[in-house]
Steps between C-alpha positions, in 0.01 A plus 500: 500500500401843367329593826800377700736717295274800552498449875877451510548828314258680731673361810842607371371849423335526842819394678703745292269782600455405867857402590635860528220583746564181696875573509432856617291377793752232596792741471326751725488227768865402450796643698684763299822300460313197360291676234769462236494122533122465519357268236154390610440460875730676751684292757387732779219755529520840662282809532796731559462654153144604579594628845785703350268644237242608760780663697633700205182639340137564610371221279186457710394861446578471129283187482208686658556794263493273196191317624319829562600664170434189288164430668374857461609514137344161425169602657502835318585342165213250536246767595605760243562243226157346557320834479685614189467158338127496567460846351687397185309173468141574597433873467456709187668840472682703240866410458475165679692308233759776472566484874529122486748510210696771680528273806619216277760733347638599840566132573776510238684785675767402755474640850836675463350750254281655772758459774632858497158673469366285783800580718464874437131475593582312822761762597262792435228332707744444785448124505868397507570246777128438545274202429294708260798519263507120487124450467334775293693456170398132478129514583390514136611191310421465129539122506242472779261722304540278195444181701187633669360636176538165328337322793207741515450469124416132551234574764143492358342843476175351634666447839593867522154613383336280762719652771407851385128412508549382860641843585872428508739785437787456258747445784279231656471334160880487471592390849198293608351359181792461257797440731392148608500390135852626421693375803779342287561837333508678835749250641716518188513880506568489873786251474669674207462843659627381837799324341589798282470746787686277742795461263519869403845640577575790264219733604553459878873561453413835341232636734592348838817565700368449852588148612180472706286552188701276266335195350653157539640465143656845527659429838623156391651649184683771692606244759638256242684744274562785742761329714302459822497123457881500547542267200320222688321290240287314754355822639417622149330172416299514824364841404418369152307206648290730717436721198369211288305322774179712503460468122541123520239475776250725321531313173471158666164603648355663188657303215170316430319824418801633311516196270121499465501860380779438251320192364166674466662796326656262250168330434327831440 
């Protein structure tokens, strides 16, 4: 009876969480005049909302922009975070602990504090309306550094010493010897970085004005609240579905590694 009650509660919570997403998808496939009466499954399906959205905004270009920016940032965060995390975990130098605690301290600061200085820097460098303005400020991620440091701390020093005796450089030790043993951490950092970058709206709204450089969340936000959707709810929901779809697909493929990393971190 106890287990049955637990499962009933979990099912109710899952339905409560998933129903808004299900309704959003169904409503995007429903004719505009029938959305108000939609309860669960629409009486008729249509792709007119998606066709109208593609006709109003360059959503395809925005999708490619978001994929490019998020992928480059994710790759850069993994590479830089791994190198910094390895240095903080396995090398000895003066001020190592101070640097680590400083990184931890910066995690408590909201991004809005550095928003104006970063914007001034981007303007002086002439990067406004360029991909570099969307990529460079996010390449160093303190959370990724922390995750990689903790993972490298659990790696036996004997493995690293053996690799050095065999003539491996420090970079080969990181990317060829240690990376295969911390795949869950890599996937976790990759998923979280990709999701955070993909959903970023505030920074692109500040540094990008050219529609051909806009990311998908930025374009969808301007489309939904800027009046170009002509108050058509179905068109807005169609753009929201396309915005959420890549994240859903990525997580469905990598959720095993994500959960594995979270579980192993808890055990440690």
